[in-house]
C-alpha positions as CSV (number, residue, x, y, z in Angstrom):
1,V,66.0,66.8,144.8
2,D,64.3,70.1,145.1
3,D,63.8,72.5,142.2
4,A,66.7,74.7,143.1
5,V,69.2,71.9,143.0
6,S,67.7,70.6,139.7
7,Q,68.0,74.0,138.2
8,Y,71.6,74.3,139.4
9,V,72.5,70.9,137.8
10,R,70.8,71.8,134.5
11,R,72.7,75.1,134.4
12,T,76.0,73.4,135.1
13,T,75.3,70.7,132.5
14,S,74.3,73.4,129.9
15,L,77.6,75.2,130.5
16,I,79.5,72.0,129.9
17,E,77.6,71.2,126.8
18,T,77.8,74.7,125.4
19,H,81.3,75.8,126.0
20,L,83.5,72.6,126.1
21,S,86.0,72.7,123.2
22,A,86.7,69.8,120.9
23,P,90.1,69.1,122.6
24,G,88.3,69.1,125.9
25,I,85.8,66.6,124.6
26,V,88.7,64.3,123.6
27,F,90.3,64.8,127.0
28,L,87.2,64.1,129.1
29,S,86.2,61.2,126.9
30,N,89.5,59.5,127.7
31,L,89.3,60.5,131.3
32,I,85.7,59.5,131.9
33,P,84.6,56.5,129.8
34,S,80.9,57.3,130.4
35,F,81.2,61.0,129.3
36,R,79.8,60.4,125.8
37,S,76.7,58.8,127.2
38,L,76.2,61.4,129.9
39,F,76.5,64.4,127.5
40,P,75.4,63.3,124.0
41,N,74.5,66.9,123.0
42,V,78.1,67.9,123.2
43,F,79.0,66.1,120.0
44,Q,76.0,67.7,118.2
45,R,76.6,71.3,119.2
46,V,80.3,71.7,119.0
47,V,81.5,72.7,115.5
48,V,84.9,73.7,114.1
49,D,85.1,77.2,112.7
50,N,87.6,76.8,109.8
51,E,87.3,80.5,109.0
52,D,88.3,81.7,112.4
53,S,92.1,81.5,112.6
54,D,94.8,83.6,114.2
55,G,97.6,85.4,112.5
56,D,99.9,82.4,112.7
57,G,97.4,80.3,110.7
58,E,96.5,78.2,113.7
59,Q,93.0,76.8,113.7
60,R,90.7,77.9,116.6
61,V,87.7,76.2,118.0
62,S,84.4,78.1,118.5
63,V,81.0,76.9,119.8
64,E,77.5,77.8,119.0
65,D,75.1,79.7,121.3
66,E,77.7,81.1,123.6
67,D,76.2,81.7,126.9
68,S,77.0,84.9,128.9
69,D,76.8,82.9,132.1
70,F,80.2,81.4,131.2
71,D,81.7,84.7,132.1
72,D,81.0,84.0,135.7
73,V,82.7,80.7,135.5
74,Q,85.6,82.2,133.6
75,K,86.1,84.9,136.3
76,E,86.0,82.4,139.1
77,T,88.3,79.9,137.5
78,S,90.9,82.1,135.8
79,Q,91.0,84.7,138.6
80,G,90.6,87.8,136.4
81,S,91.9,86.4,133.1
82,E,90.6,88.3,130.1
83,R,90.6,85.2,127.8
84,H,87.3,84.4,126.0
85,A,85.6,81.1,125.6
86,S,87.3,80.4,122.2
87,F,90.8,79.1,122.7
88,N,93.7,77.7,120.8
89,S,93.4,73.9,120.3
90,D,97.1,73.6,121.0
91,D,96.4,74.5,124.6
92,I,95.0,71.1,125.4
93,G,96.1,69.0,122.5
94,A,94.3,68.1,119.3
95,N,94.7,64.3,119.7
96,N,95.5,61.6,122.2
97,N,99.2,61.6,121.4
98,D,99.7,64.9,123.2
99,F,99.1,63.0,126.5
100,V,101.6,60.2,126.1
101,D,105.2,61.2,126.0
102,D,105.5,64.0,128.6
103,D,105.3,63.5,132.3
104,S,104.3,67.0,133.1
105,C,100.6,67.9,132.9
106,D,101.5,71.6,133.1
107,C,103.5,71.4,129.9
108,L,100.4,70.2,128.0
109,V,97.4,71.9,129.6
110,S,97.5,75.6,130.4
111,D,96.5,76.7,133.9
112,T,93.3,78.3,132.6
113,I,92.2,75.1,130.9
114,K,93.0,73.0,134.0
115,N,91.1,75.5,136.2
116,R,88.1,75.2,134.0
117,L,88.2,71.5,134.1
118,H,88.7,71.4,137.9
119,Y,85.9,73.9,138.5
120,L,83.4,72.1,136.2
121,F,84.2,68.8,137.7
122,Q,83.9,70.2,141.2
123,E,80.5,71.8,140.4
124,L,79.2,68.6,138.9
125,T,80.4,66.4,141.7
126,Q,79.0,68.8,144.4
127,A,75.7,69.0,142.6
128,I,75.1,65.2,142.4
129,S,76.6,64.2,145.7
130,S,75.2,64.3,149.2
131,P,75.6,62.4,152.4
132,D,72.6,60.3,151.3
133,A,74.0,59.7,147.8
134,P,77.8,59.9,147.9
135,I,80.0,59.4,144.8
136,M,82.5,56.6,144.5
137,L,85.3,56.8,141.9
138,F,86.8,53.3,141.3
139,L,90.3,53.2,139.6
140,D,91.8,49.7,139.0
141,D,95.3,48.8,137.9
142,L,96.9,52.1,138.9
143,Q,100.3,50.5,138.6
144,W,99.9,50.8,134.8
145,A,98.8,54.5,134.8
146,D,101.2,57.1,133.4
147,S,102.4,60.3,135.1
148,L,99.9,62.6,133.4
149,T,96.9,60.6,134.4
150,L,98.1,60.3,138.0
151,N,98.8,64.0,138.2
152,L,95.3,65.0,136.9
153,V,93.4,62.5,139.0
154,L,95.3,62.1,142.2
155,R,97.0,65.5,142.5
156,D,94.8,68.1,140.8
157,L,91.3,66.8,140.8
158,L,91.5,65.1,144.1
159,G,93.2,68.1,145.7
160,A,90.5,70.4,144.3
161,L,87.7,68.1,145.5
162,G,89.2,67.9,148.9
163,E,89.0,71.7,149.3
164,R,85.4,72.2,148.2
165,I,83.4,69.0,148.8
166,N,82.5,67.4,152.1
167,S,84.8,64.4,152.4
168,H,81.9,62.3,153.5
169,N,80.3,62.7,150.0
170,F,83.2,61.4,147.9
171,L,85.1,58.1,148.0
172,L,88.1,57.3,145.7
173,A,89.0,53.5,145.6
174,G,92.3,52.9,144.0
175,L,93.7,49.4,143.4
176,Y,97.3,48.6,142.5
177,R,99.9,45.8,142.8
178,D,102.2,46.9,145.6
179,D,105.1,44.8,144.3
180,W,105.1,46.8,141.1
181,V,105.0,50.2,142.7
182,L,108.6,50.8,143.8
183,S,110.2,54.1,144.8
184,E,110.9,55.2,141.2
185,H,107.2,54.6,140.1
186,P,105.2,57.8,139.7
187,L,102.4,56.4,141.8
188,Y,104.7,56.0,144.8
189,S,105.3,59.8,145.1
190,Q,101.6,60.5,144.6
191,L,100.6,58.1,147.4
192,E,103.2,59.7,149.7
193,R,101.6,63.1,149.0
194,I,98.1,61.8,149.6
195,R,99.1,60.3,153.0
196,E,100.5,63.6,154.1
197,S,97.4,65.6,153.0
198,R,95.1,67.0,155.7
199,N,92.1,67.2,153.3
200,V,92.0,63.5,152.5
201,N,91.3,60.6,154.8
202,V,93.3,57.6,153.7
203,T,92.6,54.0,154.5
204,E,95.0,51.4,153.1
205,I,93.9,47.8,152.9
206,L,96.5,45.1,152.2
207,L,95.0,42.0,150.6
208,S,96.7,38.9,152.1
209,T,96.6,35.4,150.6
210,F,94.2,32.8,151.8
211,S,95.3,30.3,154.5
212,K,94.7,26.6,153.9
213,T,91.8,26.8,156.3
214,D,90.2,29.7,154.5
215,L,90.6,28.1,151.1
216,S,89.3,24.8,152.4
217,E,86.1,26.5,153.7
218,M,85.6,28.3,150.4
219,V,86.0,25.1,148.3
220,A,83.7,23.2,150.7
221,A,81.0,25.9,150.4
222,E,81.2,25.9,146.6
223,L,81.1,22.1,146.3
224,R,78.5,21.7,149.1
225,L,80.8,19.2,150.8
226,P,82.3,18.9,154.3
227,T,85.8,20.4,154.7
228,R,87.3,17.0,155.6
229,V,86.3,15.7,152.2
230,V,87.8,18.6,150.2
231,S,90.9,19.0,152.3
232,D,93.2,17.2,149.8
233,L,91.8,19.2,146.9
234,S,92.0,22.5,148.7
235,D,95.6,21.8,149.8
236,F,96.5,21.0,146.2
237,V,94.9,24.3,145.0
238,H,96.6,26.2,147.8
239,K,100.0,24.7,146.8
240,K,99.5,25.5,143.1
241,T,98.4,29.1,143.7
242,S,100.2,30.0,147.0
243,G,96.9,31.0,148.5
244,N,96.2,33.8,146.0
245,I,92.4,33.9,145.9
246,L,92.2,35.2,142.2
247,F,94.5,32.4,141.0
248,A,92.7,29.8,143.2
249,V,89.3,30.7,141.6
250,E,90.9,30.7,138.2
251,L,92.4,27.3,138.8
252,L,89.1,25.8,140.2
253,N,87.2,27.2,137.2
254,S,89.6,25.7,134.8
255,M,89.3,22.3,136.5
256,V,85.6,22.5,136.2
257,R,85.8,23.4,132.5
258,D,88.2,20.5,131.9
259,S,85.9,18.2,133.8
260,I,88.6,17.4,136.3
261,I,86.0,18.5,138.9
262,Y,82.6,17.0,137.9
263,F,79.2,16.1,139.3
264,N,79.1,12.4,140.0
265,L,75.6,11.2,139.3
266,K,76.2,7.9,141.0
267,S,77.2,9.4,144.4
268,R,75.1,12.6,143.8
269,R,77.9,14.9,144.8
270,Y,80.9,16.7,143.3
271,D,83.9,14.6,142.7
272,W,87.3,15.0,140.9
273,H,89.8,13.0,138.9
274,W,92.7,13.1,141.3
275,D,95.3,11.5,138.9
276,I,94.5,14.1,136.2
277,A,94.6,17.0,138.8
278,L,98.1,16.1,139.9
279,S,99.3,16.6,136.3
280,V,98.1,20.3,136.2
281,K,101.0,22.6,135.8
282,T,101.5,25.9,137.7
283,G,100.5,28.9,135.6
284,E,102.9,31.6,134.6
285,N,100.9,34.3,136.5
286,V,101.0,32.2,139.7
287,A,104.8,31.6,139.2
288,G,105.3,35.4,139.0
289,F,103.4,35.8,142.2
290,I,105.4,33.1,143.9
291,V,108.7,34.9,142.9
292,T,107.6,38.1,144.6
293,T,107.1,36.2,147.9
294,L,110.5,34.4,147.9
295,S,112.5,37.2,149.6
296,S,110.6,36.6,152.8
297,L,112.0,33.0,153.1
298,P,114.7,32.1,155.6
299,Q,118.3,32.4,154.4
300,E,118.9,28.6,154.7
301,T,115.8,27.9,152.5
302,L,116.9,30.6,150.0
303,Q,120.4,29.0,149.8
304,V,118.8,25.6,149.0
305,L,116.8,27.3,146.3
306,R,119.9,28.8,144.8
307,I,121.6,25.4,144.7
308,L,118.5,23.8,143.1
309,S,118.5,26.5,140.4
310,C,122.1,25.8,139.5
311,F,121.0,22.3,138.5
312,G,118.4,23.7,136.1
313,F,114.7,22.9,136.1
314,H,115.0,19.6,138.0
315,V,117.5,17.5,139.9
316,E,117.5,14.0,141.4
317,L,117.2,13.8,145.2
318,S,120.1,11.3,145.3
319,V,122.4,14.0,144.0
320,L,121.4,16.4,146.8
321,D,121.9,13.6,149.3
322,L,125.5,13.4,148.1
323,L,125.9,17.1,148.6
324,E,124.8,16.9,152.3
325,S,128.5,16.5,153.2
326,S,129.8,19.3,150.9
327,S,130.7,22.8,151.7
328,V,127.6,24.2,149.9
329,A,125.1,22.5,152.2
330,S,123.8,24.5,155.3
331,N,123.8,23.2,158.8
332,C,120.2,22.2,158.6
333,G,120.8,20.1,155.4
334,F,118.4,19.8,152.5
335,R,115.4,17.8,153.7
336,A,113.7,20.3,155.9
337,P,113.9,23.3,153.5
338,L,112.8,21.0,150.7
339,L,109.7,20.0,152.5
340,H,108.9,23.6,153.2
341,L,109.4,24.6,149.6
342,V,107.1,21.8,148.5
343,D,104.5,22.9,151.0
344,I,104.4,26.5,149.6
345,G,104.3,25.3,146.0
346,V,107.7,26.4,144.9
347,I,109.0,22.9,144.0
348,E,107.5,19.5,143.5
349,M,108.9,16.1,144.5
350,A,107.9,12.8,142.9
351,G,109.8,9.6,142.3
352,G,113.0,10.9,143.7
353,L,113.0,13.9,141.3
354,I,112.8,17.5,142.5
355,T,111.2,19.9,139.9
356,F,110.4,23.6,140.0
357,S,106.7,24.2,139.8
358,H,107.5,26.6,136.9
359,D,110.6,27.4,134.9
360,L,110.0,31.1,135.6
361,I,110.7,30.5,139.3
362,Q,114.0,28.7,138.5
363,K,115.1,31.5,136.1
364,C,114.4,34.3,138.5
365,I,116.2,32.6,141.4
366,Y,119.2,31.8,139.2
367,D,119.4,35.2,137.6
368,G,119.2,36.7,141.1
369,I,122.5,35.1,142.2
370,E,125.5,37.5,141.8
371,L,127.8,36.4,139.0
372,A,130.8,35.7,141.2
373,A,128.7,33.8,143.8
374,R,127.1,31.8,140.9
375,H,130.5,30.8,139.6
376,N,131.7,29.8,143.0
377,L,128.6,27.7,143.6
378,H,128.9,25.9,140.3
379,Y,132.6,25.3,140.9
380,D,132.1,23.9,144.4
381,I,129.2,21.6,143.3
382,G,131.1,20.4,140.2
383,T,134.4,19.6,141.9
384,F,132.7,17.8,144.8
385,L,130.5,15.6,142.6
386,G,133.4,15.0,140.2
387,F,135.6,13.6,142.9
388,K,132.7,11.8,144.4
389,A,132.1,10.0,141.1
390,S,135.5,8.4,141.4
391,P,138.4,9.3,143.6
392,A,140.8,8.7,140.7
393,L,139.4,11.8,139.0
394,A,141.0,13.9,141.7
395,A,144.5,13.2,140.2
396,P,145.8,16.4,138.6
397,H,147.0,14.8,135.4
398,V,145.6,13.4,132.2
399,E,145.7,9.8,133.2
400,A,142.1,10.4,134.3
401,V,141.3,10.0,130.6
402,Q,141.9,6.3,130.9
403,I,139.2,5.8,133.6
404,D,136.4,3.5,132.5
405,M,133.1,5.4,132.5
406,S,131.4,2.5,134.2
407,Q,133.3,3.5,137.4
408,V,131.7,7.0,137.5
409,Y,128.1,6.1,137.8
410,I,126.2,6.2,141.1
411,S,125.7,2.7,142.3
412,D,124.2,2.5,145.8
413,S,122.4,-0.7,146.5
414,K,120.8,0.9,149.6
415,Q,118.8,3.3,147.5
416,S,115.8,2.5,145.4
417,A,116.1,2.3,141.6
418,E,114.0,5.5,141.3
419,S,116.5,7.6,143.3
420,N,119.7,6.5,141.6
421,V,121.2,8.6,138.8
422,S,120.3,6.1,136.1
423,T,120.0,8.3,133.0
424,K,123.1,10.5,133.3
425,S,126.5,9.8,134.9
426,L,127.4,11.7,138.0
427,L,130.5,12.9,136.2
428,S,128.5,14.5,133.5
429,I,126.5,16.4,136.1
430,A,129.7,17.5,137.7
431,V,131.1,18.6,134.3
432,D,128.0,20.6,133.6
433,H,128.6,22.7,136.7
434,I,132.3,23.1,135.9
435,N,131.5,24.2,132.4
436,H,129.0,26.8,133.8
437,A,131.8,28.1,136.0
438,G,133.9,28.4,132.8
439,P,137.6,28.4,132.1
440,E,137.7,32.1,132.8
441,F,136.9,31.3,136.4
442,I,139.6,28.6,136.6
443,T,143.0,30.3,136.9
444,Q,145.3,27.3,137.4
445,Q,146.4,25.7,134.2
446,Q,146.6,22.3,135.8
447,Q,143.0,22.5,136.9
448,R,141.9,23.4,133.4
449,V,143.7,20.4,132.0
450,T,141.9,18.2,134.5
451,F,138.5,19.6,133.7
452,A,139.3,19.2,130.0
453,A,139.9,15.5,130.6
454,W,136.6,15.3,132.4
455,N,134.9,16.7,129.4
456,F,136.7,14.2,127.2
457,L,135.4,11.3,129.3
458,V,131.8,12.5,129.1
459,G,132.0,13.2,125.4
460,K,133.5,9.8,124.7
461,E,130.8,8.0,126.7
462,L,128.0,9.9,124.8
463,S,129.6,9.2,121.5
464,S,129.5,5.5,122.3
465,R,125.7,5.9,122.7
466,S,125.5,7.8,119.3
467,R,124.5,11.0,121.1
468,F,126.9,13.0,118.9
469,G,125.3,16.4,119.3
470,C,125.7,16.2,123.1
471,A,129.2,14.7,122.8
472,L,130.3,17.6,120.6
473,H,129.2,20.1,123.3
474,Y,131.6,18.4,125.8
475,Y,134.4,18.0,123.4
476,E,134.2,21.7,122.6
477,E,134.0,22.6,126.2
478,G,137.2,20.5,126.8
479,I,138.9,22.4,124.0
480,R,137.8,25.7,125.6
481,F,139.4,24.7,128.9
482,L,142.7,24.0,127.1
483,G,142.5,27.1,124.9
484,I,140.9,27.2,121.5
485,G,143.6,26.9,118.8
486,K,146.2,25.7,121.3
487,W,148.0,22.4,121.3
488,I,149.5,21.1,124.6
489,N,153.0,19.8,124.3
490,D,155.0,20.4,127.4
491,I,152.6,21.3,130.1
492,I,151.9,17.8,131.3
493,T,152.7,14.2,130.4
494,D,150.4,12.9,127.6
495,G,149.0,16.4,127.0
496,R,149.2,15.8,123.3
497,Q,147.1,12.7,123.6
498,L,144.4,14.7,125.4
499,C,144.4,17.3,122.7
500,L,144.2,14.7,120.1
501,G,141.3,12.9,121.8
502,L,139.3,16.1,122.1
503,Y,139.8,17.3,118.5
504,E,139.3,13.7,117.1
505,G,136.1,13.4,119.1
506,A,134.9,16.9,117.9
507,A,135.6,16.0,114.3
508,A,133.8,12.7,114.5
509,A,130.8,14.2,116.2
510,C,130.6,17.1,113.6
511,C,130.8,14.5,110.9
512,A,128.0,12.4,112.4
513,I,125.6,15.4,112.7
514,G,126.5,16.9,109.3
515,K,128.6,19.9,110.2
516,D,131.0,19.4,107.3
517,A,132.8,22.8,107.7
518,M,133.6,22.2,111.4
519,T,134.7,18.6,110.6
520,A,137.3,20.0,108.2
521,Y,138.3,22.6,110.8
522,Y,139.0,20.1,113.6
523,A,140.6,17.6,111.3
524,N,142.9,20.1,109.7
525,F,144.0,21.3,113.1
526,I,145.0,17.8,113.9
527,F,146.9,17.4,110.6
528,Q,148.9,20.5,111.5
529,N,150.1,19.1,114.8
530,V,150.2,15.3,114.4
531,S,151.9,12.9,111.9
532,P,149.7,11.0,109.4
533,E,150.3,7.7,111.3
534,N,148.6,9.2,114.4
535,S,145.9,11.2,112.7
536,L,144.0,8.4,110.9
537,P,140.7,8.8,112.8
538,A,140.6,12.4,111.8
539,W,141.2,11.4,108.2
540,I,138.3,8.9,108.4
541,S,136.0,11.6,109.7
542,L,137.1,14.0,107.0
543,F,136.6,11.5,104.2
544,S,133.2,10.6,105.6
545,S,132.2,14.2,105.6
546,L,133.5,14.7,102.1
547,E,131.6,11.7,100.9
548,S,128.3,13.1,102.3
549,S,129.1,16.3,100.4
550,G,129.7,14.4,97.1
551,K,133.4,15.5,96.9
552,H,134.6,12.1,95.7
553,M,137.5,13.3,93.6
554,E,139.0,15.1,96.7
555,I,138.8,11.9,98.6
556,V,140.6,9.9,96.0
557,E,143.3,12.5,95.6
558,K,144.0,13.0,99.3
559,G,143.5,9.3,100.1
560,I,146.1,8.1,97.6
561,K,148.5,10.7,98.9
562,L,147.9,9.5,102.4
563,I,148.2,5.7,102.0
564,C,151.7,6.2,100.5
565,H,152.9,6.8,104.1
566,F,152.0,3.1,104.9
567,N,154.1,1.4,102.2
568,I,151.2,1.1,99.8
569,N,152.7,2.7,96.8
570,I,150.1,3.7,94.2
571,S,151.1,5.9,91.3
572,R,149.3,9.2,91.4
573,D,149.2,9.2,87.6
574,P,146.0,7.7,86.1
575,P,146.7,3.9,85.9
576,N,146.7,2.3,82.4
577,P,145.3,-1.2,81.7
578,A,148.7,-2.8,81.7
579,A,149.5,-1.5,85.2
580,I,146.1,-2.7,86.4
581,M,146.5,-6.3,85.1
582,E,150.1,-6.4,86.4
583,S,148.8,-5.5,89.9
584,M,146.0,-8.0,89.7
585,A,148.5,-10.8,88.8
586,A,150.6,-9.9,91.8
587,A,147.5,-10.1,94.0
588,V,146.5,-13.5,92.6
589,A,150.0,-14.8,93.2
590,S,149.9,-13.6,96.9
591,A,146.5,-15.2,97.4
592,S,147.6,-18.5,96.0
593,H,149.7,-19.2,99.2
594,F,146.6,-19.2,101.4
595,K,143.6,-21.5,101.8
596,I,140.1,-20.5,102.6
597,D,140.2,-21.4,106.3
598,Q,143.5,-19.6,106.7
599,I,142.2,-16.4,105.3
600,V,139.0,-16.6,107.3
601,E,141.0,-17.2,110.5
602,M,142.8,-13.9,109.9
603,Y,139.6,-12.1,110.5
604,Q,139.5,-10.5,114.0
605,N,136.7,-8.4,115.4
606,R,139.2,-6.5,117.7
607,S,142.5,-6.0,116.0
608,E,145.3,-3.5,116.2
609,R,143.7,0.0,115.9
610,K,146.2,1.4,113.4
611,M,145.5,-1.5,110.9
612,Q,141.8,-1.1,111.4
613,N,142.0,2.6,110.6
614,I,144.1,2.0,107.5
615,F,141.5,-0.3,106.1
616,K,138.8,2.2,106.9
617,I,140.7,4.7,104.9
618,Y,140.8,2.2,102.0
619,N,137.1,1.7,102.3
620,A,136.4,5.5,102.0
621,I,138.7,5.8,99.0
622,S,137.2,2.8,97.2
623,V,133.7,4.1,97.7
624,A,134.7,7.4,96.2
625,A,136.5,5.7,93.3
626,Y,133.4,3.5,92.7
627,S,131.2,6.6,92.6
628,L,133.5,8.1,90.0
629,S,134.0,4.9,88.0
630,S,137.7,5.7,88.6
631,P,140.4,3.3,87.2
632,Y,142.0,3.7,90.7
633,L,139.3,1.3,92.1
634,P,140.8,-2.0,90.8
635,L,144.4,-0.8,91.6
636,L,143.4,0.1,95.2
637,T,141.6,-3.3,95.5
638,F,144.6,-5.4,94.4
639,D,147.1,-3.5,96.5
640,F,145.0,-3.7,99.7
641,V,144.4,-7.5,99.1
642,R,148.2,-8.0,99.0
643,Y,148.7,-5.6,102.0
644,S,146.1,-7.6,104.1
645,L,147.5,-11.0,103.2
646,K,151.1,-9.9,103.8
647,N,150.3,-8.6,107.3
648,K,147.9,-11.6,107.9
649,F,145.3,-9.1,109.1
650,C,141.6,-9.0,108.1
651,T,138.8,-6.7,109.1
652,T,135.3,-6.0,107.8
653,E,136.8,-3.4,105.5
654,T,139.1,-6.2,104.2
655,A,136.0,-8.2,103.3
656,V,135.0,-5.3,101.0
657,A,138.5,-5.5,99.3
658,F,138.1,-9.3,98.9
659,A,134.6,-8.9,97.5
660,S,135.8,-6.4,95.0
661,F,138.7,-8.7,94.2
662,G,136.2,-11.5,93.4
663,L,134.2,-9.0,91.2
664,F,137.3,-8.1,89.2
665,N,138.2,-11.8,88.7
666,I,134.9,-12.2,86.9
667,Y,134.7,-8.9,85.0
668,L,138.4,-8.5,84.0
669,I,139.6,-12.1,83.3
670,Q,136.2,-14.0,83.3
671,D,137.4,-16.3,86.0
672,Y,134.0,-17.1,87.5
673,A,135.4,-19.9,89.8
674,A,137.8,-17.4,91.4
675,G,135.0,-14.9,91.8
676,K,132.8,-17.4,93.6
677,Y,135.8,-18.5,95.7
678,W,136.3,-15.0,97.1
679,A,132.6,-14.5,97.5
680,N,132.4,-17.5,99.8
681,I,135.4,-16.3,101.8
682,V,133.6,-12.9,102.3
683,L,130.4,-14.6,103.4
684,D,132.3,-16.8,105.9
685,M,134.1,-13.7,107.3
686,L,130.9,-11.8,107.7
687,K,129.4,-14.5,109.9
688,K,131.8,-13.3,112.6
689,A,131.2,-9.6,111.9
690,R,128.7,-7.2,113.4
691,A,126.5,-5.1,111.1
692,R,128.0,-1.8,110.1
693,S,128.7,0.2,106.9
694,A,131.5,-2.0,105.6
695,Y,129.4,-5.1,106.3
696,V,126.5,-3.8,104.2
697,R,128.9,-2.8,101.4
698,A,130.6,-6.2,101.2
699,K,127.1,-7.9,101.2
700,W,125.8,-5.9,98.2
701,I,129.0,-6.4,96.2
702,V,128.8,-10.1,96.8
703,H,125.0,-10.5,96.1
704,G,124.7,-7.9,93.5
705,H,127.8,-8.5,91.3
706,I,129.1,-12.1,92.0
707,M,126.4,-14.5,93.3
708,I,124.0,-13.3,90.6
709,W,126.0,-15.7,88.3
710,F,125.4,-18.7,90.5
711,I,122.0,-18.5,92.1
712,P,118.5,-17.8,90.8
713,L,117.7,-14.1,90.1
714,K,114.7,-14.2,92.4
715,T,117.0,-15.3,95.3
716,T,119.4,-12.5,94.5
717,V,116.6,-9.9,94.6
718,K,115.6,-11.1,98.1
719,N,119.2,-11.1,99.3
720,L,119.8,-7.6,98.0
721,F,116.5,-6.3,99.5
722,R,117.5,-7.8,102.9
723,T,120.8,-6.0,102.6
724,Y,118.9,-2.7,102.0
725,Q,116.8,-3.3,105.0
726,L,119.9,-4.0,107.1
727,G,121.5,-0.8,106.0
728,M,118.4,1.2,106.9
729,K,118.3,-0.5,110.3
730,I,121.8,0.6,111.2
731,G,121.2,4.1,109.6
732,D,123.6,3.7,106.7
733,F,121.5,5.3,104.0
734,N,124.3,5.8,101.5
735,N,125.1,2.1,101.3
736,S,121.4,1.2,101.5
737,M,120.8,2.9,98.2
738,Y,123.0,0.6,96.2
739,P,121.3,-2.7,97.1
740,L,117.9,-1.0,96.7
741,V,118.7,0.0,93.1
742,L,120.2,-3.3,92.2
743,S,117.3,-5.3,93.7
744,S,114.8,-3.2,91.7
745,S,116.7,-3.6,88.5
746,Y,117.0,-7.3,88.8
747,A,113.3,-7.6,89.8
748,L,112.4,-5.9,86.5
749,F,114.7,-8.3,84.6
750,E,113.0,-11.2,86.4
751,G,109.6,-10.0,85.1
752,E,108.1,-7.9,88.0
753,N,105.3,-5.6,87.1
754,L,106.8,-2.2,86.3
755,A,104.0,-0.2,87.9
756,L,104.1,-2.2,91.1
757,L,107.9,-2.1,91.1
758,S,108.0,1.7,90.6
759,Q,105.4,2.2,93.4
760,S,107.5,0.0,95.8
761,F,110.7,1.8,94.9
762,N,109.3,5.3,95.3
763,G,107.8,4.2,98.7
764,N,111.2,3.1,99.9
765,L,112.8,6.4,98.7
766,K,110.2,8.4,100.5
767,M,111.0,6.5,103.7
768,M,114.7,7.2,103.3
769,V,114.0,10.9,102.8
770,S,111.6,11.1,105.8
771,V,114.2,9.3,108.1
């Protein structure tokens, strides 16, 4: 440039360095990141004059070497204002916080200070710009800018520049995400004003996504391969990124970093691990981009997406095939929209399973459905699939509870195994939708009862597979349909049975997963509405819960009171030795009328349910009495032996009573022959039984307290340890502890090394704790 221009620039720069206040430095430093490097002298020459303050005690900022030339600038910018170069720091803000909370620039920066800034910026821009050396101001991510910044840059500065500077000398490039800038965004109004301005030439460029062809050419150019070779890879990248070039480059770079794309030395070209590439998940940023493009899809495709979102993150294709004939399906069906959604990367299909490419997409679609429409959609899907599972479920009464769950699974021999609903019953899928609709949406009481029965069916089936946490959810949903805290008596036939089944199932499930308080709640609700004879399963759940909590005395007290309803009269007063021996004599007399084979033949794996439950109650009470060393234990044993022989009825729980009876024959009257006699009966009975808690308990009583007198101690140790392992295998940790302790004690008596024995015992305890 010539000397005149250089002198003009130096003069303008000197004015900036000399007269810019400390708040102005803060402001321009935030506005222009390179300001500190362009004007380093500013920070050396500006000082704070602590002695110069106004009458209000407010600190004022002064500068060294005040130049008289600033008067010209002041006159031109303030239009006759008499204010001098020193000004109150509050005019522009002493720190950054002054520019955050207020949308109005005018409230924070006085007109004079703004004019100074505009003028100096104009002078600087005009001095360093020319047609041969124009200025470009690049502003990225304008969608995150606040109102103050947008006002200063786009309204004030840009407006001032447009009036004084040749438009060919200045270019402002602003980038923003158009899907973020809605009508209420401050940038929206600024853009409208700029478009209407006569001083600014506006060119808007909309960046579109890459087509498959464009992306294929880019990948081919980068990998130095023909497009036909990279077509599968480029299609995969396009599907995962919806053609967004930034996401596509990011995905390709990550595949290179993870060695999914690699240079094959053998073939001397780039190659890729296709199997690993297929497992790459859609990124969250890509999912967010996909969501913004869904509104442009056809209505039929959007409806299919809404239906898919109601199933959650994934759904089996065979379920959608069933829905083809339902009212929720559109005229074009599901197949064509599904293929289109796969093509644009919204969903993925593999092995008969349809999965959203990202959970964010599913959530946005589902949340976008109006609440009433969402309930209707769930209801229509649920009722259709429920009646499709079995026509008998359409009956509006509780007899549906008696339907075998094996009847409600999809079983279509024409379909492949991969496409069948093999892991979850069709009814449970239907019930999930009904539950999402909720009882509030179901106005007819008869329908609520029907859907409560459906929940009972699913909960019962899950309980049979020991999935108690899931079963509890369905039991509680069934109770919610009937009305929490309500008991159905007269609404429908067998309504009481449905209530009883739901509350019994909920109590048993809570007991299995350790929710003791809820077990007591559901059990006590049953006791309030049902007689003791019909509430035995609830008592079993309650006693099991109390046992896990160590409340043995409560079990004994409540149990003795309960069994009195079944003609088993045990005195509630603590028994004395005479009463115990008298009861034992009566039990011996009753047993003398039966031979071993007769007693063993009484055992039945599947007996009358009420009798089974009575002996389970006995089992729970006897365990509690054993833990307390209660004198009720022998009395309970003798009475239940007589009760079993009188009714000619034996279960695995009866085997526990017989084993205890043999034990008391040895320890109370020293009749070892009788003890071995009853031990052999128990072992013969257990040959027909399947392993469960009572089985394990009977085993360790026999081996740990009776057979120890008749077989070598080493054999007893092995038998007890096998019993411990069996208990661990079936998950009965409480009963597993007893044979473990006894086997360790007997092993010590037999001469086992104490250190090795202690190490083995502690190892087994740690395993129990970890499980």
